[in-house]
N, C-alpha and C positions, 0 to 999 in steps of 0.2 A: 503494500500499499503505499509507504515510504517511496521507494524510487517510482512509482506513478502520480506521485504529487508533486515532486522533489519541480521537475518541468516546468508542470502548470503554474506553481510558487512563483520560479524565475519569468512567466509568463507576468505572472501579477506584476510582478516587481515593474517591467518594462510597460503595462502596461501605464497609459495618459501621460507618459512623456511629450515632446517633441511640439508642447507653445508653449507659449507666452504668459506668465504670468500676469495681472495686474491689467484685465481689458476694461475692467467698468468706468474708466472717467472716459464720459463722451466728446466724440468727436462730430463735424460737419456732418450730415448726412450727401454723397455723391451727390454733383447736378448730370453727371455724363448717362447719359442711355445706355439700354435701357436702365430704366429707373428701378433701382431696389425694394421691394415687398417692407414691411416694417410689421413688429407684433410689439403690441402696447398688453402689457401683466404688469399686476398687481405681486408685489411677492412678499411675502408675510412671515417672520425666522425668530429662530430662539437663540438665534448666535448672539454672536457678541460682535459690538462696533470694532472695527480693526484701526479708524482714524485715519485710515490710509485712504481717500478717494480711490483708488486704485484696484482695491481691493472689499473696500465696502466695510464687510463683513467677514471675520477668521473661522476661527475652528471651535473656538471656545464658547460654552454654552452663559450665555446669558440669563437673569434673574426676570426681565422684562418683556415683552416680542416688540419685535418694529417689523413699522411695515413701509417700505419701497415702492413709487411706480416707475418704473422703466421700458426703455423701449427698444428694441433689439432690430435693424438692420438687417436683411438677407440677401444677397448680393440676389441675380435677376436668373444669371445662367450659372447652373449648380450639379448637381447630382442629388436627388432625391433621398434621402437618409442616412444624409452624411451633415457632418460641423465644420462649416470652412474656417478655421482657427487662423488668424490673424499670424504668416510668418513673423512678423517684428511691431513694433510700432510705434503709434497709431496704426492700425488699422484700415483695410484702404476697403471702401463700403461696396466698393462696385465688384469683388471681387471674392470679402470675407464680410463674416459675422461680425457686425458692430455695435455697441452700446451708442445711441444717439441722442438720447436725455435720461436724466437720474433727477426722483427729487420723493421727500420722504415727507410723508405722510404719520401727522400728527393726532388725528382725530379718529375715529369710526365715523365721523359725521363728513367730514372729507373723503376716505373711502369711499362711503354711498354718493356721490357727489362726484367720483372718477368712474363708481359703478354707473352711473347712469347718464355719465357721458358718455360709456361705451357698451350700452348693452346688447350685445345679437341677443332681444327675440327672449330677454330673461336666462339663458342658459349659461351656466359654469363650470370651467373644468378646475377641478383642485388637485395637483400634480404634485406628489413625495417623492421626494427623490432618492435614491442607494445608497450603500457605500461605497466609501473611498471617492468621495465625491468635495468639492469645493464650491461655494456662491457662485463662482460662476459659472463655474462647468450646469450645476442646474439652470442655469435660466439660460445658457446657449440652450440645453439639450430642449427647455421646454420650447422652445421660440421657434425651434425646428420641428417639433414635433403638430407644434400648430399648425405651423407654415404646410406641412407636410401633408397634412391629414385635412386639411380644406376646412376644419369643420368650425360651428356657425355655435361660439363659445366664449364666452369671458377667460382668458386664461390667471388665474391663480395660484402661485406659486409656494408651495410654504416650504421652506429650507431648513433643516435641524444641525445642529454642533458637528461636523464629521471636523474631525483631521486629515481628510484626504490622504491618509498614510496606510499603506498595508498593510503593519503590523500595528493599526490601530484600533483591529475589528472590535476586540472588547470593547474600548471607550466608543468608541461610534454607535455599538446595540445600547451602553447603557444612557447614551446619547438619548436615542430614542424613545427612551424607557420616561428619560428627563423630559421630554417634546411631547407627549402626547397628549395630556392636558390642554398646551396649549396650543396644537391641532386641534383636538375637538373645542376650545373656546372662539378658535377661526372660523369653524364650520357651523354655530350654531350664531356668531355673530355675522357670517356671511347669507344663512339661512331666513335671519330677522330680518334681514332689508326685502324690504315690499319690492325692492325690480328683478328678486331673482325667483326667477319659477322654478328653475332644480337647478341639483349639482351633481355632477359625476365628480367622481373619487378616482383617480388612477392613479395607483402606487410604483413603485418598481423596487426589485430586491428588497432590500432591507430596510426599503420603506414601506412595504406590504405590509410589515411586523406593527411600524409604526400605525400605519389606517389604520390595521385592523384592531390595534388598544384603544384606540379612542374612540373608534365607532363601538365600541365592547362597554366602554366607559356610559358611551349616551346612553349606550342599552339599559346599562342598568342602572342609570338615572332613571331616566323616563319610562321603562320597558315596554320602547322600541325605538330605534332610530330615526333621526327627524324623516318629513315625509315629502320633503325637498328631495333626501338625498333618495335619486331615484335608481343610478346605475354606479356599482365598484368593480375596478378592473385591477386586474392584479400582477403585471407583469415578473417573471423569471420570483416570486415570491420565496424570501428566504425565508422561510417558519417552517419551525418544528411541524409534523403532519400533526398531530394529535396535540396541538396547541391551539392548532389553527380552528382542532373542531370542534373547540372549548371553545377561544374565541366566535364561532361562530354562530353554536346555541346560545351566549351571551348578549349576545346583539337583540337577542328579545324577538318579537311578534311583529306581526303588521300595524304600520306599514314597511313591508321588509324591501331594501333595494335587490334588484338584479344584481347576482355576481359574475363575473369571466376574470377566467385566468386564464393564464399565457402559460406553458412549458415548452418544458425541450430536454430532453437523458440526454442530450450531449455538451448541458452547460455545468466547463470547469466551472468556475466561479461556485457554480453552488457546490460541487463537487467538491473544492475545500474548505467550505463552507461547514458542511457534511462533518469531514475530519475533522475538525478544531470543535466540534461540537462534540466527537462521542461517536461518530459515525449513525447520528442521528438525520434519517431519508428528512429531502425538503421538498416542499410542498410542488416548488417549481421543478421538480424534476421526476416529478411523476410522470410514467406512462396510463396516463384516461381510460384508455383503452384495455384495461385488465380488472381483473378483480382483487383487490374487493372495491379500488374506484368507481367503477366503473357504473356498480349498483346504488354507493354510494353519492357518487354524483348526483343520480336522474332523483332521488329520496332526496335532498337537498335543492335540490334544483337548478344546481349549479353548471355553468354552461365552460369545460375546458375544449381551448384552442393546444392542438399539439404542433409544437412549430422545428420540432429537430430535426427534418429532412429541409427544414429552411437554411438555404448558407447565408450567411453571416463574413461583411468586412471584418468582422470581432473577433477577433483572436480565442474571445474566453466562450465566446455563442451567447454571452447574459443579458446581450441587446438588442436584438433579432426584433422583439415587440416596434424599435422606434426604426431601424436603419433598415425595415424592409417598406422598400412608398406600398404596394399591397396592404399588410397587417397594420399600417398608421395610416391608411384610408379607411379602413375595415371601422375602425378605432372611433376616426373623427364621422364616417358618415353614415355608423349602423350602428353599433354599438352605444355609442352614449343619447343618442335618441331612442335608446333603447326597442330597434324591431328585431325581430326574428333571424335566423340565419337561415334562409330558403335558395332553392334552387335556382330561381331565377333571378335574381339578384347578387350575390355571392357567386365569386369564380376567380379560386388563387392559385387554380393548377395543381396539377396532379401533386400527392403525396405531401398535403397538410390538413390532416384532420381534424376532426372536432367532436365532442362528448357531448351533448342537448337533449337532456334531461333522458343519458340513458345509454342514444343512438348513436353509435358511431359509423360515420363514414368521412370521406372527401368532404371537401369541405363547396359547395354547389349542390350539394344531395340531400344536404342535415333536418331531419325535422325540426317541428320547431318547440322550444322549452315548455315541460308541464311541470311547474314551479308544486313540489311537495313540503312536507314533513321537512323541517333540519335536521340534517345527522351529524352522527358521527362519522367522520372518515380518520379509521385507521390506519399506520404505516403498515404492512407485509412484514411479521418478524423475519429477522437472521434466518439466512440459508440453515447454521447450525442449529438453532434452534424452533426449525420451524414444524416437527412434530411434534413437542413440547408445546409448543405453544397454538398449532391448529386442534387442539383439547379445549382449550377457553376463547378461542375465539368467536363461538358463536355466540356468548354474551357480551361481550364487549361489544359486538358491533351491531346491536341491535342500535336502530332510530330515537336519539331523543325525539320526544311533542313538548310543543310549549302552549302552553297556554296564549289562547288568541283573545 
């Protein structure tokens, strides 16, 4: 196992290098043709201010949240699914991603005014990044997702204190725990805005843990998740499978958001996470077409989309949801609008499979979801212990119903 993990650790150490730090200083938008696109977003954070306008916030924890409005310029000619980081500073907006505006928002009233000026039918997307991300990493990634998906929603980034170091996995994990009440409060504040009609929560990797913990807290307090939160999308979720099952049940009863997970069995980052956490399988690495996952997904009404066969420019195969133009458009055009996956509307090619209500097929021939009672989804026992574990699985796999 160690021999298999060592090359992946080396790849992890090399990942994220190659672009300059400190890209948050605004530059003038390019006047050359074709005119770059722009993405305007709200950024809420539990990070500590850096005191440097080039970075704005660092990876340390702040006792109070901050809210900032940021505009990112995206070059007109580029390959979908990529982030064109500046090769040097200042960036060239004609060919590279560039920040063109930054302003601090000091009150909830100011935030609501901004949202009312940028509302797109009252739809909001709240994105939570994953492990090993700087403030600027998460800003540029969300800008890319919003632009490439062509979504009709106001983007809101929630960025938590990540030190953006491979060796800081445990610090980052504890930072998600530190930030879960902050995210819950941000979601509540957004939902209380009369200009907001519905919210989609989309989280990546370790950010999925933070998203589920915040929704679980909301469910425990209120008996259910806020009714404006219609969709929850977890991409490569770095969550212990049994813990996820508990979080899902404790989110409460109706109204319950539709939940979609993107998984990939060749995700090297999740393989490392599994190794670090005691070889416990991660939700984002399951095969949803196999039992017991298939049956439990059906019982819970959870849609799982398997991206294992999707090619990625990411050597870790950990960011496929954002780097595949077809997948990111599926998110923006269908999943965020609550539409089901049907043959006439979705066709992503051979090899991309989905489990929707327990039906397994290539996307393009997938049945609509039939939401059933929440269920416990458990990890398959290790092969060495499988015989003994199978004798007790029947009781552990029984679905847990909620008082509606």
